[in-house]
C-alpha positions in Angstrom: -83.9 189.0 91.0 -81.3 191.8 91.3 -81.2 194.3 94.1 -81.9 197.9 93.2 -79.6 200.9 93.7 -80.6 203.6 96.2 -81.5 205.9 93.4 -83.8 203.3 91.8 -85.5 202.7 95.2 -86.1 206.4 95.7 -87.6 206.7 92.3 -89.9 203.7 92.9 -90.9 205.0 96.3 -92.2 208.2 94.7 -95.4 206.3 93.8 -95.7 204.8 97.3 -96.6 207.7 99.7 -95.4 207.2 103.2 -92.8 204.6 102.3 -89.1 205.4 102.9 -85.9 203.5 102.6 -82.7 202.9 100.8 -81.0 200.1 98.8 -81.2 197.8 101.8 -84.9 198.0 102.9 -88.1 200.0 102.6 -90.4 200.7 105.5 -93.7 202.3 106.4 -95.7 202.7 109.6 -99.5 202.3 109.1 -101.8 203.8 111.8 -105.3 202.4 112.4 -108.2 203.6 114.6 -107.9 200.7 117.0 -105.9 197.6 118.0 -108.4 195.2 116.4 -108.1 197.2 113.1 -104.3 197.0 113.3 -104.5 193.2 113.8 -107.0 192.8 111.0 -104.5 194.5 108.7 -101.7 192.3 109.9 -103.8 189.2 109.1 -104.4 190.6 105.6 -100.7 191.3 105.2 -99.8 187.8 106.3 -102.1 186.3 103.7 -100.6 188.5 101.0 -97.0 187.7 102.1 -97.7 184.0 102.1 -99.2 184.2 98.6 -96.1 186.1 97.4 -93.7 183.8 99.4 -92.1 187.0 100.6 -92.4 187.8 104.3 -91.9 191.3 105.8 -90.7 192.2 109.3 -93.8 193.4 111.2 -93.8 195.4 114.4 -97.1 196.0 116.1 -97.5 198.8 118.7 -101.2 199.1 119.7 -102.8 200.8 116.6 -99.5 201.2 114.6 -98.0 198.5 112.4 -94.5 199.1 111.1 -93.6 197.0 108.0 -90.1 196.5 106.7 -89.4 194.9 103.4 -86.1 193.6 102.0 -85.2 190.7 99.7 -82.5 189.1 101.8 -81.4 186.6 99.1 -80.7 189.5 96.8 -79.0 191.6 99.5 -81.4 194.6 99.3 -84.6 195.9 97.8 -86.0 194.3 94.7 -89.2 194.6 92.6 -90.6 191.9 94.9 -90.5 194.3 97.8 -92.2 197.0 95.8 -94.9 194.6 94.6 -95.7 193.6 98.1 -95.7 197.2 99.3 -98.3 198.1 96.7 -100.5 195.2 97.8 -100.1 196.2 101.5 -101.3 199.7 100.6 -104.5 198.2 99.2 -104.8 195.9 102.3 -104.5 198.9 104.6 -107.4 200.7 102.9 -109.7 197.9 103.8 
């Protein structure tokens, strides 16, 4: 899978509110009402990542969870990152 250009990434991110990034990585910080809710999201994210065999960087700060996605083998952002970002959006909703 080929890495996307910065312009391609920006175009793709237009359909993913709150996500930002460049050709190297995309990222978003999700905010939840409590620490347990944040951890529940992380657990759902872990299951999705395992199914996709694509693992994000995750930083947990009380009720905030920062996710960074990059396809290291390709040297930047690929469609694989965008697919997982879309699934994480659904997981964050409940």
